[in-house]
TORPA-4810 file (N, C-alpha, C, O; in nm, 3 decimals):
<nodes>
NODE_1_2.160_18.302_1.039_2.227_18.280_0.911_2.127_18.303_0.799_2.013_18.257_0.808_M
NODE_2_2.166_18.374_0.693_2.073_18.400_0.583_2.026_18.272_0.516_2.102_18.177_0.498_P
NODE_3_1.899_18.271_0.480_1.841_18.152_0.416_1.910_18.121_0.284_1.924_18.005_0.248_A
NODE_4_1.953_18.222_0.212_2.019_18.202_0.083_2.151_18.130_0.094_2.197_18.068_-0.002_G
NODE_5_2.212_18.138_0.210_2.343_18.077_0.228_2.334_17.925_0.235_2.428_17.856_0.195_M
NODE_6_2.223_17.873_0.283_2.207_17.729_0.300_2.224_17.654_0.169_2.290_17.550_0.165_E
NODE_7_2.165_17.705_0.061_2.173_17.633_-0.067_2.317_17.624_-0.117_2.353_17.529_-0.187_K
NODE_8_2.399_17.724_-0.082_2.538_17.722_-0.126_2.627_17.638_-0.034_2.725_17.579_-0.080_F
NODE_9_2.593_17.630_0.093_2.673_17.551_0.188_2.670_17.403_0.152_2.764_17.330_0.184_R
NODE_10_2.565_17.359_0.087_2.552_17.218_0.051_2.633_17.181_-0.073_2.648_17.063_-0.104_E
NODE_11_2.685_17.280_-0.143_2.759_17.255_-0.268_2.906_17.223_-0.240_2.965_17.269_-0.142_M
NODE_12_2.963_17.144_-0.330_3.105_17.114_-0.327_3.181_17.233_-0.385_3.122_17.313_-0.458_E
NODE_13_3.311_17.246_-0.356_3.388_17.357_-0.411_3.385_17.366_-0.564_3.381_17.476_-0.619_P
NODE_14_3.385_17.253_-0.632_3.378_17.255_-0.779_3.246_17.315_-0.826_3.242_17.394_-0.921_K
NODE_15_3.137_17.278_-0.758_3.005_17.332_-0.792_3.001_17.482_-0.764_2.940_17.558_-0.840_E
NODE_16_3.066_17.524_-0.657_3.070_17.667_-0.625_3.146_17.745_-0.732_3.107_17.856_-0.767_L
NODE_17_3.253_17.686_-0.783_3.329_17.752_-0.890_3.243_17.770_-1.015_3.247_17.875_-1.079_E
NODE_18_3.165_17.666_-1.049_3.077_17.674_-1.165_2.970_17.781_-1.142_2.941_17.861_-1.231_V
NODE_19_2.913_17.782_-1.022_2.810_17.882_-0.989_2.867_18.023_-0.992_2.800_18.117_-1.034_R
NODE_20_2.992_18.037_-0.948_3.059_18.168_-0.951_3.071_18.218_-1.095_3.045_18.335_-1.124_K
NODE_21_3.109_18.128_-1.184_3.122_18.165_-1.325_2.985_18.204_-1.383_2.975_18.303_-1.456_H
NODE_22_2.882_18.127_-1.351_2.747_18.157_-1.400_2.699_18.293_-1.350_2.643_18.371_-1.427_E
NODE_23_2.722_18.321_-1.223_2.677_18.447_-1.165_2.753_18.566_-1.225_2.696_18.672_-1.247_L
NODE_24_2.881_18.547_-1.251_2.961_18.653_-1.311_2.907_18.688_-1.450_2.894_18.805_-1.484_T
NODE_25_2.874_18.586_-1.528_2.818_18.610_-1.661_2.681_18.675_-1.651_2.648_18.764_-1.729_E
NODE_26_2.600_18.630_-1.556_2.467_18.686_-1.538_2.475_18.834_-1.500_2.398_18.916_-1.551_E
NODE_27_2.566_18.867_-1.411_2.582_19.007_-1.372_2.624_19.093_-1.490_2.578_19.206_-1.504_L
NODE_28_2.709_19.039_-1.575_2.751_19.111_-1.695_2.630_19.144_-1.784_2.616_19.257_-1.831_F
NODE_29_2.544_19.044_-1.806_2.425_19.065_-1.890_2.327_19.162_-1.824_2.267_19.246_-1.891_R
NODE_30_2.312_19.148_-1.693_2.217_19.234_-1.623_2.262_19.380_-1.623_2.178_19.470_-1.625_L
NODE_31_2.392_19.405_-1.622_2.440_19.543_-1.629_2.394_19.610_-1.759_2.360_19.728_-1.759_R
NODE_32_2.394_19.535_-1.867_2.346_19.590_-1.994_2.197_19.618_-1.989_2.152_19.721_-2.041_F
NODE_33_2.121_19.530_-1.928_1.977_19.553_-1.915_1.948_19.679_-1.835_1.862_19.758_-1.873_Q
NODE_34_2.020_19.696_-1.727_2.000_19.813_-1.643_2.038_19.939_-1.719_1.969_20.041_-1.710_I
NODE_35_2.148_19.934_-1.793_2.192_20.049_-1.872_2.090_20.083_-1.980_2.076_20.199_-2.019_A
NODE_36_2.018_19.982_-2.028_1.917_20.004_-2.132_1.784_20.050_-2.072_1.688_20.074_-2.145_A
NODE_37_1.780_20.062_-1.940_1.659_20.111_-1.876_1.558_20.006_-1.839_1.444_20.039_-1.806_G
NODE_38_1.595_19.881_-1.844_1.503_19.773_-1.806_1.516_19.749_-1.655_1.607_19.680_-1.611_Q
NODE_39_1.427_19.806_-1.580_1.438_19.802_-1.435_1.409_19.664_-1.377_1.438_19.641_-1.259_M
NODE_40_1.352_19.573_-1.455_1.330_19.438_-1.406_1.463_19.373_-1.370_1.471_19.291_-1.279_E
NODE_41_1.565_19.411_-1.442_1.697_19.354_-1.419_1.761_19.401_-1.290_1.853_19.337_-1.240_G
NODE_42_1.714_19.512_-1.236_1.777_19.570_-1.117_1.762_19.479_-0.995_1.859_19.458_-0.921_L
NODE_43_1.644_19.427_-0.973_1.624_19.339_-0.857_1.707_19.213_-0.873_1.773_19.170_-0.779_K
NODE_44_1.704_19.152_-0.990_1.782_19.030_-1.014_1.931_19.059_-1.001_2.007_18.973_-0.955_R
NODE_45_1.974_19.178_-1.041_2.115_19.217_-1.029_2.156_19.217_-0.882_2.263_19.166_-0.846_Y
NODE_46_2.072_19.274_-0.797_2.104_19.279_-0.654_2.112_19.139_-0.595_2.202_19.110_-0.516_R
NODE_47_2.019_19.054_-0.632_2.019_18.916_-0.581_2.143_18.841_-0.630_2.208_18.772_-0.552_V
NODE_48_2.175_18.856_-0.756_2.291_18.787_-0.813_2.420_18.837_-0.748_2.512_18.758_-0.724_A
NODE_49_2.427_18.965_-0.721_2.546_19.022_-0.658_2.564_18.964_-0.517_2.676_18.932_-0.476_R
NODE_50_2.456_18.952_-0.443_2.463_18.893_-0.309_2.500_18.745_-0.315_2.579_18.697_-0.235_R
NODE_51_2.441_18.673_-0.413_2.474_18.532_-0.428_2.622_18.514_-0.461_2.686_18.423_-0.408_D
NODE_52_2.675_18.600_-0.546_2.816_18.592_-0.581_2.903_18.616_-0.458_3.004_18.549_-0.439_L
NODE_53_2.865_18.711_-0.375_2.938_18.737_-0.251_2.934_18.615_-0.159_3.034_18.581_-0.096_A
NODE_54_2.819_18.550_-0.151_2.806_18.429_-0.068_2.897_18.318_-0.119_2.965_18.251_-0.042_R
NODE_55_2.896_18.299_-0.251_2.980_18.195_-0.311_3.127_18.225_-0.286_3.204_18.136_-0.250_V
NODE_56_3.167_18.351_-0.304_3.306_18.388_-0.281_3.346_18.367_-0.135_3.458_18.325_-0.105_N
NODE_57_3.254_18.397_-0.044_3.281_18.376_0.098_3.306_18.229_0.127_3.401_18.193_0.197_T
NODE_58_3.221_18.143_0.073_3.236_17.999_0.098_3.362_17.943_0.032_3.428_17.856_0.088_L
NODE_59_3.394_17.993_-0.087_3.516_17.947_-0.154_3.639_17.990_-0.074_3.735_17.914_-0.063_L
NODE_60_3.636_18.110_-0.021_3.748_18.157_0.061_3.763_18.075_0.187_3.875_18.039_0.226_G
NODE_61_3.651_18.044_0.250_3.656_17.962_0.371_3.707_17.823_0.339_3.784_17.765_0.416_A
NODE_62_3.665_17.768_0.226_3.709_17.634_0.186_3.859_17.633_0.158_3.928_17.537_0.193_A
NODE_63_3.909_17.738_0.094_4.053_17.742_0.065_4.134_17.759_0.192_4.243_17.702_0.204_S
NODE_64_4.084_17.838_0.288_4.154_17.854_0.416_4.155_17.722_0.493_4.255_17.687_0.556_R
NODE_65_4.044_17.649_0.487_4.036_17.520_0.556_4.134_17.421_0.492_4.204_17.348_0.562_T
NODE_66_4.138_17.419_0.361_4.229_17.329_0.291_4.374_17.368_0.319_4.461_17.282_0.331_A
NODE_67_4.398_17.497_0.329_4.535_17.544_0.356_4.579_17.501_0.495_4.693_17.459_0.513_E
NODE_68_4.491_17.510_0.593_4.524_17.467_0.729_4.550_17.317_0.731_4.639_17.270_0.802_K
NODE_69_4.471_17.242_0.654_4.488_17.097_0.651_4.619_17.054_0.589_4.676_16.952_0.629_G
NODE_70_4.670_17.131_0.493_4.794_17.094_0.427_4.916_17.129_0.511_5.026_17.080_0.484_S
NODE_71_4.898_17.213_0.612_5.009_17.252_0.699_5.004_17.175_0.831_5.058_17.219_0.932_H
NODE_72_4.939_17.061_0.829_4.922_16.981_0.951_5.054_16.944_1.015_5.157_16.938_0.948_G
NODE_73_5.049_16.919_1.143_5.172_16.887_1.217_5.190_16.742_1.235_5.289_16.699_1.296_R
</nodes>
């Protein structure tokens, strides 16, 4: 399991939603830096994009788990 995933697994769904919003805004700003030719932003962009994917994966898993729980027999 990727080491980066551990820090997100410990978060509650509300915290993940906040982190998702932060990462989305960060990616928006980093796109402008990259377009302006600031290559320092490129590495951070890649990391932020992966982090956002991890957060989305965990949020999806949490919603599927909650959905199964609400359809209990």
